[in-house]
Residue, then its C-alpha position, 0 to 999 in steps of 0.5 A: m467262542d466260549g458260548s453260543r448266543p441266542g438268535r445267532p446261527a452256529v455256523s455262518l458263511d457269507g460270500l466265503g472265498k478261499k484261493f491258493r496259488l498253483t505254481h508253474d516253472r518253479n525256480w529250484t536253483l539260483k541259476a534258474t532264478v537269475l535266468n528267469g529274472h527272479r520270476t515264478r509263474y503261477e495261477e490263482f485257484w479258487a478252492l471255495r467261491d461265494l459260499t453263503l449258508d447258515v447252520d443252526h444250533g443243534d443241527t447235524f449238518g452234512i457236506i458232500g461233493g466229489n474229490g477236490s470239491g472244497k469240502s475239507t478246505l471249508l472245514k479248515v476255514l471254519a476251524g481257523i486253520l485257513r483264513p478266507d480271502e473274501g467274505r466271512a466265516s464265523v462259528d458261534g460256540r466252543l469249537s472242536a475239530l477232527l479234520e485229519l488223522g492224528a492232527g495235533f499229535h506229536p509223534e514223540l509224545t505218548g498218548r497220555e501226553n498228547v491228550y493233555l497237549n490237545g486239551a491245552i490247545l482247546g483251552f482246558t486246564s490240566r484239572d479239566i483233562r484229568r476229570r475227563f481222562d478216563d472217559i477219553v481213554g476208555f472210549a478210544e480203548l487204548d488203556r494198554f497203549i496210552d503211555e506208548p509214543v503215538r508214532n507206534y500207533s496204528s492209523g486206527m489207534y490214532v483216529r480213535l484217540g483223536f476222535s475221543v479227545a474231540i468229543h470229550v471236551e464238550p464242544e458246542v460245535l464239532l467239525v468232523d472230516e471223514v473220520l469214520a472211514v478208517g475205523d472198524l465197525s465197532f468203533q463206527k458204531r460207538c461214534l454214531d452212538r456218540f453223535a446221536r447223544l451229542k445231537a440229543e444234547g443240542r450240540t452242532i455237528v458238521v460232517v464231511s463224508h463220502d458215505l451218502d447213506m451215513v449222511g442221509w441217516l445222520c444229518d438233518r440238512t446237507a450241502w453239496i459243494q462242487n468245484g468250490a461252489l454251493r450247488a444245493v443245500g436243504p434236507s439231506a435226502e433231497v440234496i443226496d438225490r441231486f448229487a447222485t443224479g448230478a442235478e443242480g438247482t434250489v432245494g426247498d427246506g419244505g421237503n419233497g412232499s413226503d410225510p416224514t412220519g409215514g403217518g404212523l402206518g409204515l407208509e411214506r408218500l412222496s410228491s407227484d414230482d418224484l418217480v417214486r410215489s410211495v414206499g411202505l410195509v404191508d402185513p399178510n392181510g394187505h394192510p400198511t403197517a409200521t411194525v413187523g415181528s422178528g422172523r415174521p413175514v413182511r412185504f415191502r411195497v414200492r409204487y413208481d411212475a413208469d410213464a415218467a421213467g420212460e424206460p425199463v426200471t429196476v427197483a433196489l432196496g437197502l435195509y439199515r439199522a437205525d445206527g446206520t449199519h447196512v443189513a442187506s440190499i436187493n434189486s428186482g432185476a430189469a422190469t418191463r416198462g409198465v409191468s412190475h417184477d412181482r405184480s402190477t396194478t392199474a390206475a383205477d386201483h389207486g386213482d393215480g396216472a395210468g403209468i403207476v406201477e406197484v412192485d412188491y418184495d415178499v420176505p417170508t421170514l424177516p431174519v433180523q433182530p428186534g429194533t428200529y430199521e430204515l429202508s432206502v429205495a432207488l430206481h435204476d435203469a435196466t443195466m443198473r448203471k444209471v440211477l433214475e432216482r434215490h431216496t435214502h433212509l426214507l421209511r423207518f419201521e420197528v421190528e418187534p420181538t416174537g417170544v422166541d429164544p433170545q439171541n444176540g447180533l444182527v440176524a435172527l437165525g431161527g432154527t431149533w435145538a435138538a439133543r440126542 
């Protein structure tokens, strides 16, 4: 796995299966062994069964599913920690994996010694590691503690060092299992920035995570695994929708009929098979727009099929920065079927079916700093306990500077200064 070969996928699974033995009535003593005739009862448990899929070189690929669904087992098979019991799993290219907190670290060795140990395991010479050492320690922000035994490290220090080693050995294929779950916000942002850089370099990243919004933002394609079986694979937004609603079936790589660029107008149209028909930004003149000024008014517009929903709908919006940072979430409250929260339109206005409802959320001054943002939308029932439909990171738009005094941080406070 020292180099990828053209025409071959980065990761390939062909009928992959992995089973374990679940032991019952284990004979813990010699007496019990003799009385039971040296027999121990067990049953076979298939953690993975008949998995077939390919991940292309340069893809950022997500794996989602419930607890115990087989996600982490799959990554361990790909990393060579576990051997498949049936089928085949192959990785084409230099592999680096961060699967468990502190995996591969010796607790009695210092951070420095563990960096060299992990580098040697991954096939690097001491000279290779020395050349990367300062970058590894700097990314992990462990300069003061690098010569301390890692048994004295906190969980956050463990994962920062492990992640830093994994990404600095120039992997062609990187496997990551829930590593961001234990990091602070600053570390998560650095990780996401590095993921973006690895992606731009054409590296292949396979991510297991329960954070659906992060998977939707980061990953091009996603697989949903449940009880060891592949339930769906395809564009991330579609697979996440199916997982959230529990719907099974094939997901087409052609998408859901939406225009992924929004046509450059700040408008995302979806297919007639979706409850949500379109999501967009509207300027004060009522025209679709792909940009808005920081601190300026903006209107978020969602159009959905109320007849197809068949019940009162609550519209929920989630605003995120392009690095995945959650900015805000808001919902419309229970809406009467056929009447929007703020306003409604008739079919004649848009040439759609009679049940199309238009819901606007008006923000008089958008209080965020300039940058790239993404909007997620979900339709819930009136109780907010059931998700009718979800589209994560559906609409991307730009917030532009407006010439006010420069500020730092997430929000644009506005306001004025006065001295007396």
